[in-house]
C-alpha positions in Angstrom: 19.6 -3.8 19.2 17.8 -1.0 19.4 13.9 -0.8 20.5 11.3 0.0 18.1 10.8 3.0 20.5 14.5 4.3 19.8 15.0 3.3 16.4 11.2 3.7 15.1 9.4 1.6 12.3 9.7 3.7 9.4 12.1 1.4 7.7 9.6 -1.7 8.0 6.6 0.7 7.2 8.4 1.9 3.8 9.0 -2.3 3.3 5.5 -2.9 3.4 4.4 -0.1 1.0 6.9 -0.9 -1.5 6.3 -4.4 -1.5 2.8 -3.7 -2.3 3.3 -1.5 -5.0 5.9 -3.9 -6.6 2.8 -6.2 -6.4 0.4 -3.6 -8.2 3.1 -3.5 -10.8 3.4 -7.0 -11.4 -0.4 -7.4 -11.8 -0.3 -4.8 -14.4 2.6 -5.6 -16.5 1.2 -9.6 -16.6 -2.1 -8.5 -16.7 -3.1 -11.3 -14.1 -4.9 -10.4 -10.8 -7.2 -7.0 -10.4 -5.4 -4.4 -9.9 -6.1 -1.2 -7.6 -7.2 1.0 -10.9 -10.0 3.4 -9.7 -9.3 2.5 -6.0 -7.0 3.8 -3.2 -5.7 1.3 -0.6 -5.0 3.0 2.7 -2.9 1.4 5.4 -3.1 2.1 9.1 0.1 0.5 10.6 -0.8 0.9 14.1 -3.8 -1.4 13.6 -2.4 -3.6 10.7 -5.5 -2.9 8.6 -6.2 -2.1 5.1 -9.1 -0.4 3.4 -10.1 0.1 -0.1 -11.5 3.6 -1.4 -13.2 3.8 -4.7 -13.0 7.2 -6.3 -13.6 8.6 -9.6 -12.3 11.7 -11.5 -14.5 14.8 -11.7 -16.1 15.7 -15.0 -15.9 19.1 -15.3 
């Protein structure tokens, strides 16, 4: 089995992001929970840390 240095971690990272996106869809379709509407979820894979940033559309 190759090490992470040899094979990379892109596969695991895409799995984490895909799972988060799938959960957002479930929340929107079922109407339960609090979806990330109006917020951006940032993920630092090296530190395994999440941060949420609020945003709004420009009016103009």
